[in-house]
Phi, psi and omega in degrees: 000145180289148180283121183265329184281123180300326181293315178295321179297319179299314179296329181285323185270338188302315180300320181293319181293317180295318181295321179294324179293322180282319183232089181284086178238162180295327180293319178292325176296318179295323178296316177297320179300318179294322179291325181298327182286354176263003182251139180290162181295324180295315179292323180294327179298319181287335180258018186302307182297322181294319181287323182287336184302308181295328179291315177293328179297320179296319181292326184272353179297125180295159180100169182283143180231150179291141181297326180297322178293312181298318180296321178295319178298317181295322180294321177292319178298321178299319179297317181295315183290330178291330187253004177226177181235130177280114187259355181245130177295327178297317178295320179298317181294317181294315179298319180298317180295316182296320180290323178294326178294334177293338179269351185262157176287135181298327182274330181223091185299344180282353182242151180291150180285151179270064180253175182287159178295327180296320179293317178299318180296322178295319178297316182293323176296320178294319176298318180298317178296323179294317183287342175266001188295331180299338179227050189289134171233155179299147176099144181277336184090210182292140181286149177261156190246010179172173182295316181296316179298317180295321179297315181294323178294322177297320179297318178298320179294320179296325181273006182060034180239018184292138181242028179285179186280351181284163178283143181228153173269116180286127180291148177287173183297320180291327177291322176296323179295315178297321179294318178296321178294322180291317182289340179301327179294326184262003185301316179301314181293321179296315181297318180296313183296316182290324178295326176294322178291317182297321182269012182285186182297138180295342180291347178290345178101145183291332182296321178294316180297317180297315181296319179295320177297320181294317178299319183297309184284338174291318179293313180297318179294331178283317183285321187257018181300138181300321182291332179282327185273003176292335173237142183277160180289346178292338183277355185244131178291133185265356182081172182271100180253359180067218181291337177297332179299336178292336181272349182287131180277138174253128186278074177276165178304321180293321178295319180297320181292315180294320179294322178298321179294319179291320178296329178298322178294317178296319181297319178300319179295318180296316181296318181295331182272338188247342184295330179244027181297142183294337181263133186291335180292329176292317178294325176295321179292330175296321176297316178297319178300311182297316181294318182297313183290323176294330181279325188264325190215041181294332181282322186277340179242057184302325180291344182265350185297318180300306177300324179295317177296320178298320178297319178293314182295322180294331181279353182290342178258014183296145181286342180273124182301322181296319179295316180296319181295315179295323180294316179298319179296318180296317180295320178297318180293318179297319180294321181292321183274348181061040186273063176228193188305112174060028180070019180297149181303136186298319180296322179295321179296315179297321179296318179295319179296320177295320178299316179295318180294321179296325180290323183265359184301314179302319180294317180296320180291336183272330189248344186272162174278174186298321182296317180289325176299318180297319178295316180298319179293323176296320177297316180299315179294325177297318176300317180297319181292318183290316182287325178060229181297339181288356181291345181296341177296335180259319189274354177290347177281118180297327181295314181292321179296323178294318180295318179297315182298315180295321180296316181292322177292328177296323177297322182291334187266353184275142171052060184275003182278342183253117183295325181294320178294320178299317182299313182296314183290323180297311182296317182293309184291324178297319178297317180294318180294321178298313179296321177301315181291319182296318179288329178293337180288352180288341173240161191288108177293324184297334179268354181283165179299152181302333180299321179295315180299319182295317182290323176296320180292324180292340178285339191298314185294349184262096177086198186256088185259070182291341181287346181287331183296308177292336181289320182266335180063221183289345181291351182291337179301326182294329184261009185300313184292336179287327187259336188294314183298308179296331179290319177293329176296319176289329178294338177264013182294151180292332179285126181297322181297314181294316182295320179293320178296319179293321178293323176296320177294326177297320177297321176295323179295324177299318179294320182294327184253016174063040171258144184286332184199164174301330178300312179294322179299316182291315185295316184286343177246020185295327182296317178294315182296315181294328177295316179294320180298315181298318180292320184285333176296332180283349180232069186294332181289330180270322182236078184285348187255017178300323178300332179298317181299318180296319179297320178293322178297319177297323184288335185234062177198186179228191186296341179294343178281343189297311181303311180290337184270353185300317180295322180292325177298318177296324176297321179296316180296321178294316179297325177294319179297325185276334185222041182293333181283344182249322189237022181301319181301318181292317181290326177295324176297320178295315181295325176296317177297321179298312183291325175298321178294319179296320177297322180287323183281326183235075182295136179236160181260116177282156174066046181287350173274099188278144176281135180303140179285170181292326179296318179295319179298321180294322180292329182276352179296133184272141176296136184298320181295316180294323178299317181292322177296316179295323179295318179297317181296316180296326178292320178295320178296323179293330179271001178086009180274127175081015180289325182295337183276354181286144178288123181299336180295337180289341183273351180296140178253127181292143181293150180295144180284148180283159180292146180286165181294329181294324179293329182289339183280357181093170181295141180282151179290140181285130182287152177291138181285151171301152187299319182290330177291317180296319178296318179298320177297316180296319179292318180296328177300318178290326180298326180302321182278325184279350179296339181258015181296141181292341180278120182298320180300320178292319180298319179297316179295321180294323177297321176296318179295319180299319178299318180292323177299318179297321179296325179286321186269002191296332181270003177238077184297327181294337176264326185287314188297317176299323179292322178296320179300322182285324184272355185300315181302316180292321179293322178298321178295322178294327183284329190247333188226019184260181177298146179303336177288330184274333184298313178300323179293320178293323178294325176297319176297320179299320179295320178294320176297322179299322178290330185266322188262333176060238186300336182301330184262354190300310183295318180297316180296317184295320186268326192249331187253312188299317179300319180292316182296314182293321178296317179295320179294321179298315180293319184287334178296325177294322180290313184293331180291334182262353187274163179262195183297334182295335183300328183294350179261003183270161179289330178297320178296316181296321177294315179300317181293318181297319180293317181294323181291331181259350186291318182298303178302327179295316178298322180293316182295325182267001177054050178294140181221170171052241189298320180296318180293321176301318181296317180295316182295315179299324179291315185287336178300327180292333182273359176278359181295141178290351177278348179285156173304150187303315183293328176292321176297317180296319178295322179293320176300321179294328177297313181295324178297324178287319183292336177297335176287337180273307183212086183294328180296315180296318179296315180299315182295319181295320180292319181289338176294333178268323182206113181245105185282347186239141175267123182263126179259149181290137179288346182216143182299332182283347180272146180292148178294146180273117181233115178258150184301325184278002183294318183261008183285136178287167178297132182222193185291343181264349192301311186300311183290324179294317178298323177298316180292318180295323177295317177297323179297316179297321179295320178292325182291327180278000000 
């Protein structure tokens, strides 16, 4: 039980206090601390000065002291101050001075001491307990998380502005006045120190920033409060301060005006650092700061009213609901009380601020960094939202609307090399432009000057400006041709974000102009668009993006576009011939879009040369007995046996048939080719030359175009085969001697050619391609069998997989037989190893499944040579026994996959 009697407590604590005074050690401090916890708070209150004396004596002893000792003393003092109340102002002043000296350097009291963070934290905790002592209750309250937080909390307590959970004595009005007058002297230093913390590194944590902001606006609100400045400090007696009185600041009107101007600069710095802070609690505290100062001192800090209102208005678009909710409440309260310049109407103030912001918007967008631009745009959008239909008082001016439009478009055009910056600016500026257009619709655009309509229309292609449609209404049809071309140009942009935004705007344009889809929009306006494209293709240095518009038109149209676009396609091909070394990538993109459209508009069936089915093959199988009889007869005829018995009529040779009448009339005139066939031929002609371009990217794109050309020409063999013959040397080089990235693409083209050309390619493949492919696969199979999981991410693996996946169907389409088939089977057998990557094994199995359609006997025999799971017995004793090489072979790395194939073969045979 705690000791309640002060006399007994004194006798209990006296030995420890005397011993600590004689021998100031950490052990003696700990002993006193333990004894103090056995004394009740009431008894400790009466013995407060006696207990604090030895502790203060240790701190005031001259000379260096160990940090552990000082920290232990401070912790005991903190315990005493937390559980007692300092009832003498002299004691409070002395304790405060002694504790502050613990934070100062002994040699230079104006600078902080180079002590540990733990010691500083102990001093600050003791100070906090001292400043809470007039209304002391047991317990420390909420824990502090660092030196800065503890320092800021001490300042709040010192200023009588602490908002912790403990009970506080609220100062009277005269006491608040004295406190404000006293703090006015220290206001510059306090503002400077706190602004440095607020604008410090974000790594210090949001809690420190929030606390520093709270201390700053509480101090400013106390010193610059309107109710305090109604009477000057000259009217109040300051007491006898001696020479120190010369340093005391008097809050005269001139001082208030100068201080307001300086505070405006500090406020601008604080707003710029916190308005876009990543943590929402900092942005919420900025709203609280603005509301508090507007409520307490709007008259005395007139220069700060504009920035404070801007901070509130900018937060109305915050993504955090709590910040947005608090901001709306603050704005409503400010509007109701009219707490702005001279009680001026709140709407008038906002209109003036919007007018001023609109005037300076181009300059701000041109000179500010991205963070400040984002804040300015949020403020601008906030004004538009708050004013609503009343915004017409500012925007009816064509001059201001023009300035706003140019400024917002300027933001969209800056720093287009970074997609992330484009995304942020596009979304922000698009939102502002949409709101601008939506609010502008509150007054009659059709009655506005033509300049306004033109600027609103010019905003449309940049981003998603859905608000322009209701703003312009039916008048947008007049401006369709002005906006459609640049919008389609953006829809073909290389950046996915820009192209998607432009396509979304195109869909909105369709709704505004009563088109059912972008397809209908493009087709019905194709004459205007193609005219602009044709003119701009002739001036590539001025209009380098004309091919983009053409590519978008191909993507969003149908075959009805082909006749009018044919001349423009020829212009593109001509321009490519003249500047292939400079603009080949752009033109190749257009030709790729064109060929994709032709494949989509004129679908053709590849592989029209069908492979005979198994049923047909079975019907064509010759009876073994008849075969042997025919063979015997042919052998006898060759030896001259039975020639006399032949019917002489069988030897008659029929006379040659005469030429037909059509042949006598001369060669028939060649019919004109369909337009899409002719275009495909012309494009394929360019591909032949561009296949050897030194740029790998162009070669890859040309291979894609070549594949599409073959798909279009596949049903016209008389046109396709000569073109294939011409492009074969360049394609062969891509297959055998090109970059590993190009070989899989070239092999894909070869597979498509195999489906379309069939027998035409058999000899070329057999002599020029197959030896290289099989040799490469054999070498790579040894590498892949020894490689680990990382191998599947290499380009060599992707090439190996692509060849195996396409090799089987290619062999079937070209009807490879005999030696070629043997070469393919021997190569693929190596890839049946279980040591190969799984996908390579699966691709190799697919090759054998395809080859079984060509020569199932050869496949069966080759597999059994490696692994024969069944022993075959002779059906007759006179026949030799059947012995396959794989009969006695032990289980190896190929066994599993071979057994899988043989089992499938048996199932198909049955």
